[in-house]
N, C-alpha and C positions, 0 to 999 in steps of 0.2 A: 640506463634502465628505460623501459617502455613506460609511458605515462597512461594510467588508466582512467583518470578523472579527478575531480576535485570533490572533497568532503568537507563539511562543516561539522565539527564535533562540539557539542554543547554540553559541558560537564563542569560543575563547580569544584570538584576535587582536582586541583590543578596537577598534582603529581600523577594521578590516574590518567588524566587528559594527556599529559605530555608523554606518558608511557605508551598509550594507545596510538597517539599521533605518530610517534617515532616508529612504531610497528607498521602501521598503514603506510608511512612514507617509505619504508623499506620494501613494501610490496608493490610499490609503483604508483601510489596515490599521492596527491598533493593535498595535505590535511591542514585546516586552519582551526584554530581553537577559540571557543567563546565560552566565558565563564559565568555569564549572567543571562536570565531568561528575557529581561527587558532590552537586551541588545541584539537578540537574534534577528528580528525582522529586518533591520537595517543591514546586518551582515549578509543576509540571504539576498537581499535586493542588490547589494554591491558585488557579491561574489557569484551569484547564480550557480551554486554547487550542484554537482550531479546527484548528491545524496546529503541528507541531514541525519546525523546521529544525535539523538535528543534525549538527554536525561530528564526524569520526571520531577525530581526534587531540585529546584533551582532558586537561587535569590533573585528578587526583582519580579519574577513572573513564572508561575509553575509550568511544567512541560505540557500539560493537557491544554492550557490556555494558549501557549505558544503555538502548539500544533493546529489548534482551531483557527488562530490567526494567519498562520502560514498557508492553510488551505484556501484562503481567500484570493491567493494569487499564484501560489507555488504548486506545480503538479508533478514534481519529481519525488522519488522515494524519500520517505521519512521514517527511520527505525528508532523506535524507543528503547531506552535502557531502563529496565525495571528490576527492582528487588524481588526475591522469591515470594514475599508475603504481600505482593501488590497486584493479585490477579484481577481485582475489581478495576484498578487502574489501567491494566492491560486492555480490559474490554472497553473502557471509556476511551482510551487512546485509539483504538481501532475505529470506534464510532465517530470520532472527531477527525478521522483522516489519516491516522498512522498506516504505513504500509506493512509494517512488521514489527516485531519486538525481540529484543534479546535480554536475557535474564542475567543479572550480576551474581557472582563475580564474572567479569568478562573473560571468556576462553578465547584467545586470539584467533585460533583457526576457525572456530565456529562463527565468530564475529566476521571474519573475512569471507567465509562462505555465504553468509547472509547478505553482505554488501554486494558481492558479485552477482548473486541470484537477483537481487532487487534491482540492480542497475541494468543487468541483462534484459530482465522482464520489462523494464520501462522503455528500453531502447529498441527492443525487437518490434518489427512491423507485422500486422496481422497477416496470416497466410490463407485466409478464406477467399473464395472466388470473386468476392466483390471488392477486394481490396484495391483493385486497379481504379475503381471508381471513388475510392476513399469513403465508402458509405456501406453500412450494414443496416439492412432494413428488415424488421419483423413486425408485421402489422402497422400500428401507429408508432412503434418504437424505431427510432433512427439513430445510429451510432455513426458519427463523423470520425473515421479512423485517422485522418490526418490532422484535424484540429483537436481530436480527442474530446469531442462534446457529444452530449446525449440529450435527446428530446423526445417527447411524446406528443404527437401532433405538432402544434405550433409552440409548445411550452418547453423550454430548455430546463433540464434537470441537472442541478449541480451535484457532481459526485467526486469523491476523492480519487486519487490515482490508483489505490487498491480496489475501490468499488468498480472503477472504469475497467480494469483488467478482468475482474471477475465477470462483470456484466458482458463484456465483449466475447469472452470465451464461452459463456452460456448461450449467448445469441448466435454466435457462429456454429453452434451445435443445437440450434432450436429444434425442439421435437425429439431430442435424443436424451437419454439419461447418462450423464457423465459422472464418473466415479470421483470420490473425494481425492484420491491419489492422482487422477488425471488433472483435476482442478489445481492441486498444489504444484504439480510439474509445470503447468502452463502458465501459472500466475506468480509462482514464487520460485521457480527453478529448482525445486527440490521435492523429494518424496515426503508423503505424510508420515509423521513420526508416531501417530496413534494418540497424541496428547494435545497437539495444537488446536485451539478452538477458534483461531482467527476467521476461518471461512464461515463458520456458522455465525459469527458476529457480523460479518460483511453481508451475508445473506439477509439477516435480520434488518440491517441498515438499508439494504436495497428494497426490502419489502415495504419499509416505512416510507421511503421516498416516492414509491410508485403506488401508494395506497393499497397494498396488497395485504389483506387480513391475515395477521400471523397465525391465528387459530385455524384458518381454513384458507391457506393461500391458493390463488388460481393462476398467478402469472409465473411464480418461481416456486416450484414444489420440492420438498425434500422426499425422496423416495427411500424409505428406510432400508438399510442394508445394501443399497446400491449406489445412491448418489444424489445428484440434483437434476432438475428438469425445468427448463424454460418452455412454457407452453405457448406455441405460436398463436393459437386462436384466442388467447386471453388478452392479446395486445391490440 
């Protein structure tokens, strides 16, 4: 069977973890399980997985704290597993660097689709005309598409992998209004389902990092009923 990549599954329910791991292994992934939050960092450093599936409620250290620590050095996708009543945790998870989330109980095909989409989005190279130079420039904003680093003038801005993908897409269409559906397809590999708030959360996080007034944003605007606009002259 073709091997699609390595996944670290962090879940303290051992029977659930083993069931999910077996399913993913049968789909062509190599899945490693971790049952404690305080063991995740060392496992990620030793395995360097293509994606981390991270439960929120873990012994040793909670998933939010683990995700925040991971984003100090790990820039590949992190998908959080959340219960239906944990909407606030979903928002916080995205703010600290989660790429996506899946609501429990886990539906195997839906989980697999999210994994494929996130791995694909992280691995795809930008298609804009400046990609050959590995640099996308909008005013003082510079995106190094090879190193996946962002800076404004001489100051580097630390962004999560999900924030990077969104910012890169908006910058590659600077001056154009891009629809929410186009953003989802480009950054998550799937269509907008009408409910997912993750892009709004990421937009808010980017505004904070670039000191863009959330009440009257100048750099990244929300065009109601149409989508989002990165304004070139504001950078």
